[in-house]
ZAMARGU-4260 file (C-alpha; in steps of 0.2 Angstrom, whole numbers, plus 5000, padded with zeros to 4 digits):
<rodrens>
0) 4869/5363/5063 | 4886/5361/5073 | 4891/5375/5084 | 4910/5373/5086 | 4926/5381/5094
5) 4944/5378/5088 | 4957/5368/5096 | 4970/5377/5107 | 4981/5389/5096 | 4969/5388/5082
10) 4961/5406/5080 | 4944/5408/5072 | 4951/5412/5055 | 4962/5397/5055 | 4947/5386/5061
15) 4937/5393/5046 | 4951/5388/5034 | 4951/5370/5041 | 4932/5369/5041 | 4930/5375/5023
20) 4944/5364/5016 | 4947/5347/5024 | 4931/5346/5034 | 4919/5352/5020 | 4927/5340/5008
25) 4925/5325/5020 | 4907/5330/5024 | 4903/5330/5005 | 4911/5313/5002 | 4900/5306/5017
30) 4885/5312/5007 | 4880/5329/5013 | 4869/5337/5000 | 4873/5354/5007 | 4888/5361/5017
35) 4889/5379/5024 | 4902/5387/5035 | 4899/5402/5046 | 4914/5408/5055 | 4918/5423/5066
40) 4934/5427/5056 | 4945/5442/5054 | 4934/5449/5040 | 4920/5452/5053 | 4931/5460/5066
45) 4923/5477/5063 | 4907/5470/5069 | 4913/5465/5086 | 4903/5478/5095 | 4887/5468/5089
50) 4892/5452/5099 | 4882/5447/5113 | 4888/5432/5123 | 4878/5422/5136 | 4883/5404/5135
55) 4899/5396/5143 | 4906/5391/5126 | 4900/5403/5112 | 4902/5396/5095 | 4917/5402/5084
60) 4909/5394/5069 | 4894/5385/5064 | 4894/5371/5051 | 4877/5367/5043 | 4874/5351/5033
65) 4859/5345/5024 | 4858/5326/5026 | 4845/5312/5023 | 4843/5307/5042 | 4848/5313/5059
70) 4846/5295/5066 | 4862/5293/5077 | 4869/5278/5068 | 4868/5286/5051 | 4873/5303/5058
75) 4889/5297/5067 | 4901/5298/5053 | 4896/5317/5051 | 4898/5320/5069 | 4915/5312/5069
80) 4921/5322/5054 | 4917/5338/5064 | 4923/5332/5081 | 4940/5326/5076 | 4945/5344/5070
85) 4938/5355/5084 | 4939/5357/5103 | 4920/5358/5107 | 4905/5354/5096 | 4886/5354/5099
90) 4874/5347/5086 | 4856/5353/5083 | 4843/5346/5072 | 4833/5361/5064 | 4819/5365/5052
95) 4824/5378/5040 | 4813/5393/5034 | 4820/5406/5022 | 4809/5421/5021 | 4823/5431/5012
100) 4835/5421/5000 | 4852/5429/4995 | 4850/5436/4978 | 4860/5452/4981 | 4877/5445/4983
105) 4878/5429/4972 | 4894/5419/4974 | 4903/5404/4968 | 4904/5389/4979 | 4917/5391/4993
110) 4918/5410/4991 | 4914/5422/5005 | 4897/5430/5003 | 4899/5449/5004 | 4894/5459/5019
115) 4892/5448/5035 | 4880/5435/5042 | 4873/5438/5060 | 4869/5423/5069 | 4857/5424/5084
120) 4854/5410/5096 | 4838/5410/5105 | 4830/5402/5120 | 4811/5403/5122 | 4806/5413/5137
125) 4800/5400/5150 | 4783/5409/5152 | 4779/5409/5134 | 4770/5393/5127 | 4779/5386/5111
130) 4764/5389/5099 | 4763/5407/5105 | 4782/5410/5104 | 4782/5403/5086 | 4767/5413/5081
135) 4774/5429/5087 | 4791/5426/5079 | 4787/5418/5063 | 4770/5425/5059 | 4772/5443/5066
140) 4790/5447/5069 | 4796/5441/5052 | 4788/5455/5042 | 4794/5468/5055 | 4812/5462/5054
145) 4812/5463/5035 | 4804/5480/5034 | 4816/5489/5047 | 4833/5482/5042 | 4843/5481/5027
150) 4842/5462/5026 | 4848/5453/5011 | 4846/5436/5019 | 4835/5429/5032 | 4835/5411/5038
155) 4825/5405/5053 | 4830/5388/5060 | 4819/5381/5073 | 4828/5368/5084 | 4818/5352/5085
160) 4831/5342/5094 | 4847/5345/5103 | 4858/5331/5098 | 4873/5333/5109 | 4871/5329/5128
165) 4875/5344/5139 | 4874/5357/5124 | 4866/5374/5127 | 4847/5371/5124 | 4845/5384/5110
170) 4827/5384/5103 | 4831/5393/5087 | 4846/5399/5077 | 4843/5414/5066 | 4854/5420/5052
175) 4853/5437/5044 | 4864/5444/5031 | 4868/5463/5031 | 4879/5474/5020 | 4897/5477/5026
180) 4893/5494/5031 | 4881/5488/5044 | 4895/5481/5054 | 4899/5498/5061 | 4885/5510/5055
185) 4867/5508/5063 | 4860/5518/5049 | 4865/5505/5036 | 4859/5491/5048 | 4842/5498/5050
190) 4840/5503/5032 | 4840/5522/5036 | 4855/5529/5028 | 4855/5548/5030 | 4839/5548/5040
195) 4840/5549/5059 | 4821/5550/5061 | 4819/5534/5051 | 4834/5526/5061 | 4825/5529/5077
200) 4809/5523/5071 | 4816/5507/5064 | 4826/5504/5080 | 4811/5506/5091 | 4799/5495/5080
205) 4812/5482/5081 | 4815/5483/5099 | 4796/5483/5103 | 4794/5467/5092 | 4809/5457/5098
210) 4805/5460/5116 | 4788/5450/5114 | 4797/5433/5111 | 4816/5435/5115 | 4824/5432/5132
215) 4837/5446/5132 | 4846/5437/5147 | 4850/5422/5136 | 4851/5428/5118 | 4868/5426/5110
220) 4873/5436/5094 | 4889/5432/5084 | 4894/5441/5068 | 4901/5429/5055 | 4907/5427/5037
225) 4896/5415/5027 | 4903/5402/5015 | 4892/5391/5005 | 4903/5376/5001 | 4890/5365/4993
230) 4873/5372/4989 | 4859/5360/4993 | 4849/5368/4979 | 4860/5362/4965 | 4873/5351/4973
235) 4888/5361/4968
</rodrens>
């Protein structure tokens, strides 16, 4: 996963166009089995109130690729394809888990997925052992997140290696898909339309759960548009 920012004068929407066009095509030619672009473009401007920034260079877009190896000599052409078109970039090797796959909003390759995808970048609290952190997040919190939010997509990426020197040392990158209404309406976000009691209950359950394993001083949250340029599932 590559966290990137655009060159001077290139706004996020223009950056997204570039990544989805020339860069995605080049990555595919190089042999990427899957290519996905998440970008904080104009379509998610209504969700700006959900942004949380903690790092010096927050990502304007994330390019995810599925390739055979992350060994540097073989990965270098993919790094270069990204680096040549952006101002800053940082690469992360991750293991991917998909508790909730997107079946609600199917799209053709390259089309924008309806709603929006919220990316959360996590650092493990220093006083929480790795095994305990993973157990709380993956084996306990997953169910709570699904039950308290209107989530049509849930992807958990555990960072196994930070591949770029000097990059923010994220331990996880989470992607959650929500309906468009969730950008501005917490009732939609927390699956409680028309029910204030249910909203308060879900918000509290979610807060109680995340504070067990999330460092609120370092978390970063970026609403994005999701574009699957080439699906790793079917190669299209």
